KETOR-255545 format. One record per atom (N, C-alpha, C): x negated, y negated, z negated. Coordinates in steps of 0.001 Angstrom, whole numbers, padded with zeros to 6 digits, always signed. Atoms other than C-alpha are relative to their C-alpha. Example, Ala and Ser with C-alpha at 12.3 -4.5 7.8 and 13.67 -1.06 7.14 Angstrom:
! KETOR-255545
-000890+001190+000000 -012300+004500-007800 -000900-001200+000000 +000820+001190+000060 -013670+001060-007140 +000770-001090-000730 
***
This chain:
! KETOR-255545
+001042+000748-001076 -032807-081877-054958 +000771-001203+000728 -000408+001201-000225 -032475-085392-054000 -000357-000154+001550 +000174-000152-001653 -031640-086211-050286 -000051-001695-000211 +000357+001207-000480 -033076-089210-049209 +000917-000797+001300 -000828+000764-000614 -031210-091947-047560 -000230+000103+001409 +000159-000174-001350 -030845-091481-043527 -000408+001479+000548 +000051-001200-000713 -031438-087892-043479 +000914+000976-000388 -000802-000977+000042 -028993-084959-042929 -000260+001225-000628 +000098-001137+001037 -028317-082230-045193 -000365+001453+000912 +000741-001181-000379 -029967-078618-043938 +001176+000994-000622 -001417-001327-000050 -027108-075713-043362 -000770+001147+000013 +000643-001296-000113 -028536-072286-044284 +000859+001053+000697 -000357-000957-000986 -027840-069884-041290 -000455+001312-000085 +001093-001520-000292 -030512-066978-042099 +000962+001243-000388 -000626-001064+000383 -027777-064793-043573 +001344+000458+001168 -001107-000204-000831 -025071-064928-040704 -000810+000671+001145 +000639-000867-001107 -027919-064147-038123 -000495+001335-000075 +000343-000877+000121 -028888-061548-039834 +000984+001100+000309 -001248-000905-000226 -025455-059881-039719 +000073+000415+001430 +000077-000365-001382 -025217-060541-036304 -000791+001029+000766 +001257-000687-000397 -028399-058941-035584 +000279+001693-000118 -000328-001281+000619 -027213-055577-037467 +001275+000478+000795 -001112-000462-000639 -023910-055584-035592 -000436+000337+001409 +000425-000215-001257 -025604-055647-032417 -000846+001158+000388 +000842-000802-000097 -028172-053286-033215 +001276+001615-000303 -000995-001197+000158 -025068-050686-034455 +000798+000137+001450 -000623-000090-001218 -023487-051635-031152 -000672+000695+001096 +001041-000692-000865 -026553-050609-029047 +000134+001382-000589 +000157-001448+000257 -026865-047263-031123 +001104+000522+000475 -001253-000764-000403 -023180-046477-030655 -000036-000139+001605 +000063-000161-001756 -023745-047323-026585 -000826+000694+000229 +000824-000865-000174 -026615-045397-026726 +000309+001353-000231 -000273-001099+000311 -025226-042543-028288 +001330+000184+000712 -000918-000344-001113 -022059-042712-025943 -000737+000448+001239 +000588-000415-001121 -024375-042687-023106 -000811+001412+000286 +001093-001326+000033 -026412-039695-024320 +001092+001258-000363 -000576-001014+000379 -023491-037660-026006 +001203+000139+000990 -001200+000133-000871 -020630-038543-023430 -000533+001110+001170 +000642-000890-001420 -022622-036444-020477 +000226+001439-000799 +000075-001220+000326 -023096-033775-023075 +001421+000810-000318 -001479-000254+000401 -019353-033557-023773 +000461+000708+001360 -000745-000947-001293 -018609-032122-020130 -000784+000990+000235 +000262-001306-000105 -018856-028833-019360 +000612+000309+001332 -000333+000088-001141 -018378-027439-015754 +000039+001578-000048 -000663-001245-000393 -016547-024143-014635 +000089+000174+001423 -000184-000187-001636 -016940-022958-011009 +000977+000640+000278 -001584-000102-000649 -014121-022286-008721 +000021+001667-000288 +000049-001476+000203 -014918-018129-009227 -000149+000540-001396 +000391-000206+001635 -015156-018576-012813 +001544-000733-000841 -000960+000316+000863 -012538-018531-015815 -000757-000395-001398 +000811+000341+001081 -013633-020229-019024 +000721+000319-001455 -001014+000391+001311 -012583-020373-022661 -001401-000536-000977 +000672+000957+001043 -014327-022979-025466 -000567+001189-000778 +000775-000397+001029 -017120-021794-027526 -000686-000836-000651 +000732+001158+000749 -018429-023565-030330 -001566+000266-000134 +001388-000729+000329 -022365-023427-030227 -000584-000169-001471 +000638+000033+001404 -022943-024360-033763 +000275+001038-000630 -000421-001071+000685 -020869-021658-035161 +000165+001237+000901 -000096-001480-000581 -020268-019115-032443 +001708+000110+000328 -001301-000266+000022 -016493-019617-032825 +000666+000104+001352 -000771+000314-001326 -014240-018970-029684 +001368-000644-000408 -001621+000769+000091 -011106-021277-028970 +000726+000802+000994 -000960-000838-000844 -008269-019249-027400 +001131-000993+000385 -001440+000773-000225 -006014-022137-027019 +000559-000336+001479 -000180+000295-001631 -006653-022623-023240 -000919+000620+000688 +000656-000617-000863 -008115-021008-020436 -000429-000967+001092 +000708+000874-000900 -010351-023073-018154 -000026+000421+001617 +000261-000661-001404 -010459-022777-014394 -000894-001031+000532 +001121+000881-000542 -012921-024768-011777 +000273-001068-000066 +000235+001469+000327 -013801-028153-012814 -001319-000273-000849 +000821+000586+000771 -015571-030476-014820 +000765-000243-001287 -000873+000411+001297 -014023-030727-018625 -000469-000314-000777 -000177+000615+001134 -014103-032849-021591 +000100+000729-000965 -000187-000653+001237 -014851-030552-024326 -000613-000009-001273 +000847+000358+000630 -017449-031884-026381 -001122+000439-000425 +001710-000654-000002 -021244-031591-027147 -000068+000852-000554 +000434-001312+000824 -020838-028738-029655 +000727+001045+000588 -000687-001297-000562 -018861-026771-027129 -000450+000362+001202 +000520-000480-001393 -019745-024695-024011 +001188+001077+000509 -000600-000973-000591 -017929-022213-021724 -000376+001349-000099 +000331-001499-000069 -017838-018408-022265 +001038+000514+001444 -000743+000146-001444 -016942-017416-018509 +000150+001518+000245 -000781-001262-000464 -014988-014681-016936 -000353-000077+001549 +000028+000301-001496 -015140-013775-013270 +001660-000189+000412 -001123+000230-000565 -012135-015129-011731 +000534+000310+001379 -000195-000633-001266 -012528-013673-008124 +000112+001264+000059 -000401-001552-000207 -011926-009923-006874 -001227+000625-000721 +000791-001078+000426 -013625-007011-008993 +000196+001043+000678 -000018-001570-000826 -014678-004269-006726 -000646+001367-000311 +000780-001151+000441 -015208-001242-008001 +000506+001301+000859 +000300-001462-000888 -016231+002313-006345 +000378+000641-001021 +000057-001236+000670 -014932+005360-008034 -000580+001317+000831 +000416-001217-000863 -017121+008217-006458 -000194+001152-000709 +000045-001254+000515 -016793+011902-006753 +001002+000324-001563 -001064-000082+001077 -013981+011854-009202 +000477+001845+000021 -000294-001376+000108 -013807+015729-010046 +001617+000170-000519 -001359-000509+000747 -010167+017098-010693 +000612+001267+001028 -000615-001181-000641 -007783+019988-009604 +001168-000481+000665 -001281+000291-000660 -005106+019702-007036 +001050+000744-000396 -001036-000826+000627 -001687+021156-007631 +000116+001647+000944 -000153-001222-000597 -000933+024911-006744 +001307-000296+000790 -001343-000282-000668 +001589+025839-004276 +000633+001248-000049 -000242-001331-000449 +003422+029019-003091 -000606+000766+000679 +000859-000551-000908 +001014+029717-000688 -001049-000255-000391 +001250+000334+000637 -001957+028668-002601 -000535-000445-001101 +000224+000411+001199 -003559+027890-005838 -000634-001477+000062 +000584+001035-000011 -004877+024797-006784 -001535+000229-000333 +001149-000004-000280 -008455+023800-005935 -000479-001088-000826 +000848+001191+000836 -011263+021697-007521 -000343-000938+001454 +000369+000825-001216 -011997+018771-005189 -000729-001413-000690 +000608+001360+000567 -014040+015374-005718 +000715-001002+000951 -001096+001538-000597 -012043+012064-004855 -001152-001131-000125 +000713+001540-000021 -013970+008811-003757 +000824-000928+000136 -001088+001395+000098 -011791+005563-004239 -000668-000940-000141 +000352+001294-000093 -011971+001948-004004 +001062-000541-000639 -000882+001093+000622 -010091-000774-005767 -000505-001084-000127 +000488+001582-000047 -010195-004618-005900 +001198-000434-000940 -000874+000350+001111 -008638-005993-009230 -000497-001519-000256 +000196+001583+000603 -008325-009839-010967 +000229+000281-001271 -000377+000340+001237 -008237-010653-014269 +001492-001125+000061 -001381+001139+000423 -005010-012688-015483 -000068-000991-000904 +000588+000915+000748 -005561-015810-016595 +000716-000333-001383 -001226+000123+001225 -002313-015702-018971 -000476+000852-001143 +000380-000966+000859 -003539-012735-020361 -001842+000324-000625 +001197-000041+000149 -007260-013615-020645 -000537-000066-001686 +000155+000150+001397 -007047-014387-024666 +000298+001657-000525 -000227-001481+000321 -005581-010566-025077 -001333+000448+000372 +001196-000367-000325 -008397-009651-023129 -001165+000035-000869 +001147+000352+000847 -010987-011428-024927 -000139+000645-001230 -000432-000569+001306 -009586-010077-028208 -000153+001534+000210 +000058-001411+000041 -009666-006338-027249 -001107+000267+000457 +000839-000654-000501 -012430-005944-025145 -001583-000914+000213 +001034+000833+000221 -014599-009201-025183 -000548-000046+001483 +000565+000017-001257 -017062-009200-021731 -000319+001258+000212 +000553-001541-000386 -017275-005323-021870 +001309+000593+000426 -001335-000818-000612 -013894-004457-020087 -000325+000860+001286 +000154-000921-001253 -015358-003331-016721 -000118+001596-000039 +000064-001475+000525 -016298+000020-018028 +001396+000853-000667 -001387-000353+000375 -012755+000482-019872 +000846+000023+001453 -000941-000203-001322 -011001-000291-016453 -000527+001103+000865 +000424-001462-000652 -013253+002340-014822 +000498+001014-000204 -000057-001459+000541 -012952+005123-017053 +001699+000108+000097 -001131-000255-000288 -009065+004334-017123 +000878+000201+001280 -000194-000334-001441 -008723+004232-013464 -000416+001501+000408 +000519-001625+000096 -010636+007643-013324 +001208+000671-000637 -000870-001039+000508 -008328+009248-015709 +001510-000084+000687 -001592+000530-000968 -004971+007639-013824 -000244+001419+001333 +000342-000626-001327 -006579+009340-010590 +000010+001256-000122 +000264-001627+000308 -007228+012947-012181 +001482+000120-000258 -001201-000511+000194 -003738+012954-013483 +000898-000145+001206 -000803+000173-000969 -001929+011781-010557 -000614+001229+001180 +000620-000839-001238 -004284+014135-007935 +000569+001474-000387 -000485-001502+000507 -003258+017269-010185 +001389+000359+000310 -001136-000095-000010 +000216+016777-009368 +000229-000012+001816 +000017+000107-001535 -000739+016581-005437 -000404+001523+000505 +000558-001588-000326 -001472+019879-003203 -001139-000533+000514 +001106+000379-001229 -004718+020246-001152 +000417-000516+001254 -000703-000030-001388 -002465+020573+001869 +000171-001516+000381 -000563+001489-000318 -001280+016687+001237 -001183-000329+000024 +001427+000829-000148 -004973+015834+000784 -000587-000070+001369 +000522-000191-001080 -005737+017394+004144 +000661-000759+001166 -001036-000043-000847 -002523+016662+006090 +000751-001583+000183 -000988+001268+000132 -000869+013484+004715 -000834-001245-001173 +000517+000716+000899 -003440+011254+003300 +000456-001736+000021 -001102+001265+000359 -001207+008169+003510 +000823+000068-001163 -000860-000189+001408 +000943+009336+000867 -000839+000605-001137 +000953-000158+001160 -002027+010659-001111 -000549-001384-000491 +000689+001339+000722 -003329+006950-001328 +000920-000773-000422 -001005+000934+000635 -000325+005329-001940 +000500+000564-001561 -000089-000600+001329 +000536+007833-004776 -001055-000370-000996 +001045+000460+000849 -002870+007160-006379 -000158-001385-000225 -000067+001378+000268 -002317+003500-006189 +001080-000151-000760 -001229+000359+000802 +000733+003564-007890 -000368+000721-001470 +000135-000504+001098 -000595+005758-010636 -001382-001281-000799 +000832+000868+000271 -003587+003401-010953 +000336-001398-000480 -000355+001253+000410 -001717+000182-011021 +001114+000275-001001 -000675+000170+001268 +000718+001193-013739 -000652+000248-001275 +000538-000343+000814 -001866+002634-015727 -000676-001279-000527 +000685+001197+000211 -004134-000716-015498 +000772-001361-000377 -000964+001148+000399 -001021-003299-015451 +000885+000129-000865 -000789-000101+000950 +001017-001923-017947 +001503+000042+000652 -001470+000108-000471 +004878-002068-017639 +000677-001615-000109 -000489+001792+000028 +005075-006133-017931 +000254-000282+001303 +000313+000826-001244 +005788-008120-015052 -000635-001199+000170 +001191+001348-000317 +003320-010759-013662 +001096-001183-000413 -000471+000958+000658 +004218-013933-015104 +000452-000857+000862 -000833+000899-001047 +005242-015754-011839 +000403+000706+001056 -000849-000814-000988 +006564-012752-009961 +001439-000461+000131 -001402+000465-000487 +010094-013837-010260 +000025-001062+001165 +000709+001040-000759 +008988-017035-008671 -000103+000427+001748 +000985-000871-001217 +007380-014998-005762 +000948+001160+000542 -000626-001155-000170 +010124-012350-005694 -001042+001235+000057 +000848-001086-000560 +007411-009679-005906 -000233+000775-001379 +000427-000621+001242 +008186-008263-009543 +000525+001802+000392 -000108-001368-000327 +007775-004380-009883 +001430+000548-000328 -001077-000361+000529 +010909-002795-010117 +000211+000654-001418 +000096-000684+000967 +011635-001764-013635 -000977-000386-001300 +001082+000704+001015 +009026-004081-015412 +000866-000809-000981 -000462+000848+001166 +009582-005830-018436 -000321-001515+000023 -000198+001345-000261 +010379-009607-018608 -001516-000392-000618 +001235+000661+000709 +006644-011387-019288 +000383-000522-001247 -000156+000805+001380 +008121-013717-022168 +000329+001216-001212 -000575-001251+000928 +009613-010168-023831 -001256+000971-000322 +001179-001084+000346 +005958-008191-023703 -000485-000197-001231 +001014-000228+001068 +004058-006878-026149 -001775+000115+000332 +001685+000004-000611 +000273-006781-026037 -000329+001421+000563 +000058-001442-000384 +000593-002802-025689 +000368+000090+001351 -000470-000016-001238 +002767-003324-022825 -000867-000392+001426 +000449+000587-001160 +000474-005319-020790 -001402+000764+000830 +001101-000724-000410 -002317-002561-020051 -001124-000553-000421 +000908+000525+000260 -005524-003716-019532 -000092-001279+000666 +000254+001415-000386 -004901-007118-018454 -000364-000505+001349 +000397+000035-001031 -005406-006711-014998 +001033+000152+000820 -000647-000129-001174 -004100-007108-011655 -000549+000801+001162 +000897-000507-001320 -004872-004445-008924 +000688-000189+001124 -000782+000449-001101 -003845-005691-005722 -000250+000814+001051 +000438-000842-001178 -005748-003239-003403 -000536+001252-000456 +000773-001475+000263 -006672+000596-003327 -000102+000583+001316 +000074-000723-001541 -008218+002754-000685 -000581+001494-000451 +000298-001354+000265 -008437+006330-000675 -001180+000466+001073 +000768-000120-000925 -011980+006796+000799 -000204+001449+000619 +000632-001416-000289 -012989+010721+000727 +000335+000637-000900 -000347-001370+001025 -012321+014039-000862 -000710+001021+000570 +000793-000995-000108 -014320+016992-000879 +000132+001433-000697 -000013-001652+000734 -014163+020794-001645 -001099+000748+000023 +001236-000714-000133 -016761+022848-002577 -000115+001123+000819 +000177-001129-001079 -018123+025269-000157 +000519+001318-000386 -000706-001435+000161 -017224+028688-001750 +001543-000294-000298 -001594+000028+000125 -013529+027181-002626 +000258-000315+001258 -000236+000128-001549 -013287+025742+000716 +000199+001109+001093 +000029-001531-000868 -014215+029092+002311 +001430+000762-000630 -001167-000746+000631 -011726+030981-000060 +001276-000731+000589 -001548+000852-000528 -008774+028105+000719 +000113-000008+001450 -000118-000058-001477 -009376+028425+004419 +000403+001586+000368 -000393-001410-000291 -009097+032301+004463 +001391+000079-000183 -001508-000140+000645 -005755+031882+002416 +000685-000697+001137 -000973+000653-000640 -004500+029405+004720 -000039+000701+001323 +000250-000923-001378 -005781+031533+008022 +001263+000940-000288 -000870-001074+000038 -003807+034357+006508 +001668-000142-000209 -001116+000368+000192 -000811+032513+005778 +000587-000530+001624 -000356+000495-001211 -001056+030865+009317 +000388+001569+001111 -000680-001110-000777 -001078+034439+010756 +000819+000911-000159 -001207-000392+000422 +001771+035678+008756 +001163-000709+000785 -001240+000433-000664 +003858+033039+010214 -000214-000055+001464 +000323-000128-001352 +002027+033335+013710 +000957+001559+000339 -000319-001154-000437 +003300+037103+013652 +001456-000166+000134 -001542+000105+000454 +006806+036097+012333 +000428-000872+001298 -000493+000847-000926 +007126+033367+015014 +000170+000936+001338 +000034-000992-001480 +006103+036196+018099 +001109+000814-000215 -001150-001033-000236 +008746+038498+016622 +001448-000709+000232 -001501+001003-000308 +011473+035509+016622 +000019-000201+001577 +000459+000232-001533 +010036+034848+020015 +000767+001019+000796 -000514-000962-000727 +010714+038302+021343 +001849+000151-000400 -001524+000122-000009 +014139+038352+019871 +000977-001033+000657 -000654+000730-000856 +015030+035094+021311 +000142+000309+001376 +000099-000638-001378 +013912+036350+024666 +001070+000818+000438 -000821-000935-000418 +015881+039253+024616 +001752-000485-000127 -000979+000686+000215 +018792+037102+023380 +000489-000807+001229 -000017+000751-001085 +018225+034784+026168 +000440+000789+001236 -000068-000681-001193 +017900+037505+028728 +001193+000524+000137 -001155-000578+000140 +021126+038893+027616 +001276-001064+000390 -000841+001047-000274 +023105+035502+027843 -000127+000051+001416 -000178+000150-000904 +021689+034948+031082 +000371+000827+000828 -000451-000889-000885 +022550+038280+032640 +001852-000161-000040 -001405+000269+000588 +026250+037640+030993 +000386-001362+001002 -000534+001159-000795 +026417+034084+032965 -000396+000350+001465 +000137-000577-001100 +025064+035666+036127 +000936+000969+000410 -000916-001057-000391 +027606+038491+036184 +001370-001145+000142 -001309+000953-000159 +030355+035733+035452 +000018-000661+001230 +000169+000854-001529 +029124+033544+038499 +000400+000903+000989 -000399-000816-001219 +029160+036512+040722 +001216+000421+000242 -001251+000169+000269 +032455+037263+039505 +001080-001077+000672 -000660+001174-000603 +033725+034093+040098 -000095-000272+001683 +000534+000064-001743 +032089+033959+043679 +000761+000921+000796 -001170-001010-000902 +033893+037182+044797 +001228-000213+000020 -001076+000187-000038 +036836+036387+043608 +000564-001485+000591 -000445+001399-000990 +036723+032752+045218 +000015+000611+001353 +000085-000716-001968 +035705+034779+048707 +001368+000845+000083 -001062-000663-000480 +038352+036902+048405 +001472-000903+000100 -000873+001110+000150 +040929+034147+047502 -000039-000820+001485 +000020+000836-001361 +039563+032091+050553 +000495+001202+001257 +000009-000787-000841 +040102+035221+052586 +001202+000124+000248 -001499-000202+000130 +043895+035630+051680 +000401-001444+000248 -000539+001371-000661 +044423+031939+052212 -000439-000072+001272 -000096+000392-001434 +042835+031753+055651 +000643+000962+000558 -000824-000874-000399 +044467+034752+056601 +001820-000522+000188 -001386+000724-000028 +047961+033403+055570 +000190-001054+000751 -000315+001243-001004 +047155+029963+057292 -000144+000458+001356 +000216-000042-001206 +046402+031510+060443 +001224+000907+000587 -001511-000925-000308 +049642+033805+060185 +000894-001095+000111 -000925+001124+000043 +051750+030601+059395 -000229-000778+001152 +000376+000779-001284 +049807+028823+062446 +000649+000766+000948 -000205-000611-001496 +050531+031305+065059 +001533+000493-000449 -001486-000216-000169 +054312+031894+063656 +000497-001558+000405 -000528+001108-000585 +054648+028269+064276 -000118-000558+001630 +000299+000180-001565 +053023+028430+067586 +001170+000937+000715 -000541-000573-000540 +055081+031179+068502 +001766-000665+000029 -001053+000761+000006 +058133+029236+067374 +000227-000906+001017 -000155+001167-001176 +057393+026260+069587 -000011+000679+001161 -000200-000653-001218 +056839+028485+072514 +001458+000534+000088 -001205-000382-000405 +060174+030113+071925 +000929-001352+000306 -000884+000979-000076 +061844+026811+071534 -000418-000864+001428 +000787+000892-001175 +059510+025235+074681 +000804+001103+001026 -000237-000790-000953 +060518+028264+076777 +001798-000256+000089 -001609+000209+000037 +064680+027997+076063 +000092-001448+000594 -000131+001476-000394 +064084+024108+076762 +000121+000120+001597 +000419-000056-001148 +062638+025108+080271 +001087+001127+000829 -001265-000787-000871 +065215+027803+081221 +000953-000818-000018 -001184+001165-000301 +067961+025421+080499 -000180-000885+001051 +000467+000895-000963 +066381+022715+082514 -000005+000709+001425 +000154-000999-001420 +065589+025376+085292 +001184+000455+000574 -001343-001048+000020 +069045+027019+084834 -000677+001290+000350 +000400-001307+000032 +067203+030230+084636 +000450+000962-000926 -000606-000670+000666 +069423+032691+083230 +000016+001645-000002 +000297-001549-000057 +068506+036267+084470 -000973+000150-000633 +000981-000458+000794 +066356+038316+082445 -001376+000269+001181 +000700-000241-000621 +064431+039255+085713 -000929-001188+000222 +000959+001119-000324 +063480+035646+086577 -000663-000481-001498 +000444+000023+000951 +062725+035165+082948 -001329+000377+000010 +001123-000887+000448 +060177+037932+082873 -000906-000567+001447 +000974+000850-000911 +058792+036372+086225 -000788-001259-000291 +000428+001561+000773 +058586+033078+084841 -001284+000109-001152 +001306-000432+001153 +056602+034518+081735 -001279+000610+000556 +001278-000452-000919 +054188+036488+084178 -000600-000814+000246 +000714+001039-000720 +053465+033668+086183 -000761-001088-000872 +000329+000795+000941 +052771+031470+083091 -001194+000825-000828 +001315-000605+000533 +050578+034151+081618 -001224+000086+000967 +001323+000461-000820 +048505+034169+084748 -000549-001245-000103 +000491+000891+000417 +047904+030956+084478 -000594-000348-001076 +000972+000116+001485 +046532+031137+080989 -001265+000782-000337 +001453-000450+000129 +043954+033152+082052 -000749-000818+001006 +001096+000900-000815 +040503+031510+083163 -000249+000448+001136 +000743-000917-000979 +039383+034171+085447 +001209+000212+001191 -001121-000081-001237 +042741+034176+087695 +000105-001390+000921 -000045+000417-001024 +043120+032781+090866 +001400-000256+000461 -001285-000456-000968 +046537+032030+092373 +000018-000868+001204 -000020+000405-001375 +046930+031454+095973 +002014+000220+000703 -001483-000074-000468 +050360+030589+097467 +000305+000246+001521 -000164-000042-001741 +051007+031934+101380 +001557-000025+000415 -001194+000185-000354 +053645+031357+103486 +000413+000565+001597 -000301-001009-000852 +053073+034195+106082 +000874+000769+000157 -001129-000832+000058 +055969+036094+105291 +001124-000803+000246 -001254+000530-000220 +059023+035012+106818 +001134+000710-000429 -001361-000667-000021 +062446+035991+105937 +001208-001031+000139 -001152+000641-000520 +065592+035237+107320 +001321+000677-000616 -001175-000858+000648 +069019+035845+105746 +001091-000642+000893 -001399+000349-000872 +072692+035746+107377 +000493-001414-001019 
***
């Protein structure tokens, strides 16, 4: 093609513009796909749930990870298969079993009502799913029933009546041991809450993990004995109590007689001690009086001797007269008068 003078050559740009349009279209489709697909790739798990991935197209389960509450990017072809993460409340009503017999009574048929609260263990959710899928609750219930029956058969009916706290503790231990297995909890060492004798979690096998649940609480609610059995049981109990009462009454009589004998011995010993003390007191008093009288007489003799010496009384008649006058002065009812009517003269 000839180009006239003064005209510019035309450049063909249609191909480039077509490429750009295609690129923009693809980018738009990609963005639109992301806008549509990205929200579909997120799935949520509530705070009270545990989840594992399930492929929508094939139904395959992915057990590589357990998801807890939140929004998770798992892809548009996946959803969550969910388990309860909160407490599972189970009430076990009227479990029929027999109690242990004792020397005084036979075992009797009873009906036990209990309640327990358990949780799924996230670290064992893979094993739980492989063993029971979502149908673990009936298995847990029947296993707990069996554990309670087995342990109740080792307890006497008197324990059910008089020691409910011990019965509750023993049943709780039996249920916990059966459902939890012999493995330690995964984080029990850090919490210092490992069950004594449990197997370290990293060394546990699937068979040692029980039913992959954790039983945290247990309540022994009620028990009942059938009326006819109850009547027979209370008759036996009454008979045993009557025998014990008769034995206590006999022992009481023996103890009373022995106590009376000991009382008489003590009273006799006390009377003997009192009599001996009284006799000793009389002897001591008499001896003291005699010694006092002796001292007084010795003092009187010493005093009279001193008086006689000072007054120059040497004759016995004068001494007798002096003692007579002194004796009269010692009498309270005697009055002495001295008269001077008699005159005596001497050459």
